[in-house]
C-alpha angles and dihedrals in degrees: 000000000000118000119213126211088255091055091051092049093050090056092055126100088238091065097037099042107019106039118100144161117248090254093051091049092051092046093051093051091049090050093050092048094048093050093048093047092054092047094048093050092048094047094045090050091050093050092047091051092049092050092047091050092049091049091049092049090049092051093048092051094047092048095041092235121141105237099175092120090063092220093137097042111109118232099237095179092063102027101045120096113265114258111251102222128192121262121233090256092051091048090053091051091053093048091048091052093051090048086059089049087055088064090053091046092050091048092048091053095040093234116180115264100261094055101069098046090049091048091052093050091049088053093050092046094047094050093048087075100022132055129229085230088065100038116022113236096226092057095044094046094061093049093045091050089053090048090051091054090054092049099043099036097043092116095053100032125271125248116274114249094239097061090038092056091049091054095044096074144278120319091015113138132188088247092057090051096048100038098078096042096100092046090051093048089053091048091051090050085235088287104139099160114106119184107210126192094230097095090048095053090047091051091048090052092051091049092051089053089052089054090051091051093047094248099111115136103171131097109317106166091249095310124130121241091254091052092050089048091053091051091051091055089059101048109135118245094229135035110277088002124140119277113249129177113244129190115259094245091056091049090050090053088050092052092049092047092051090049093049093048093046092049092051090049091051095048100041105028117013092052089058094056134070090261093113090056095047107033141037122253090253092053091047096053093044089050091051090048089048089057090048098049117353099184092050092046094048090049090053093045093049090057090057099039118018116224089242092063114107093234096050098088091049092047093050091047090052092050092048091049090051090048090051090052092051096043092049092065111108093235090058091046090052089065089067097047133085114257094250094054091043091054092047093051092046091052090054091048094050091048090054092049091048090055091050092050089051089049089051091058089062098049105044122134104256091210092061102041098100106043093172093061091040090054092049091051092051097049114115113267091359114150134161110293094021094268125133118250111253094240092050091047090053092049090052091049092050091047092050092050090048092053091048092050091049090050092050091050092054103035101022127246121312114278115255118249109253091217092063 
């Protein structure tokens, strides 16, 4: 039995756990936002009530008035201004903006190429089931970037957390980097594998060069390698344009240019969209290549799947839909605009994001603001002062003695030291 790349992908956690339809993706984001909104409002109301009660108790003590009846205690839950929470669409805009910041952070720290795309996909996965109102995006981004370095650089040694924290910004400590790791791992469902389209686009580029050099050995619809090579030399420059024979060196430049453009699109645009949730890596790289050079991509695709095949129309429609998703991203659109218009649009976008980030400050879950303290409180056997609780210490001592007795029963007691 011969496994294809598609078979291998369909056995991955990315396909089984992180593939959705557009409707499923929208519904999940709405569900996450609704749950977070209810939790934030309830927790804010509780904290307000507690603070009001403490203030009332303090006033009664200082004035010497018995306030046990609670008659003068304000009802914060009903009288306080309603918390203005983010909508699902606003949450997505914030997450998208911080995914773009991940690219800048990776460039600033000179991280190898696989780290940043993996970090971005971790971010998008995490915030599919968690809200920025619960876990602030700026805090989670730094930890996810560090996690991505450990995953992608495992063969060459990841960056130590100390130097990473120093390069992550001011007032960033190792504790703030490490504290959310467990929460993030839970949010990712412990699925750390990310199948990117970069290997696919590189393989496609190499195969196109083989066709150009007359060494192609893949599906060719009954044509010989030389015949396929001759057809490649006559690919039109534009869609539905006239065929014209080009010298091999010009075609080679064209192939390299298409590869370079497609790779840039994948790294700087496609990774910022929902493409990974909606399409396979093969579909994503072919869609990016389609945007880079449609006649060349269609020629390559027709070798693999002839237009007469029943699945060809569906395949081409899927690729065009994926290409539309990628090309609709504002960073892709910017490439077609004059610099002045690009700057004007970006200024408007940044102003909108700034307002949303300010709105986020006023609707955060008070129970999740300090993740460092929360992590310390949740650590096993952690108590104030760092000492073990007496009951837990006793249980450990009994367990240790039990293990020692069981070992003695199996192996015999420890041999006496001859020197004694």
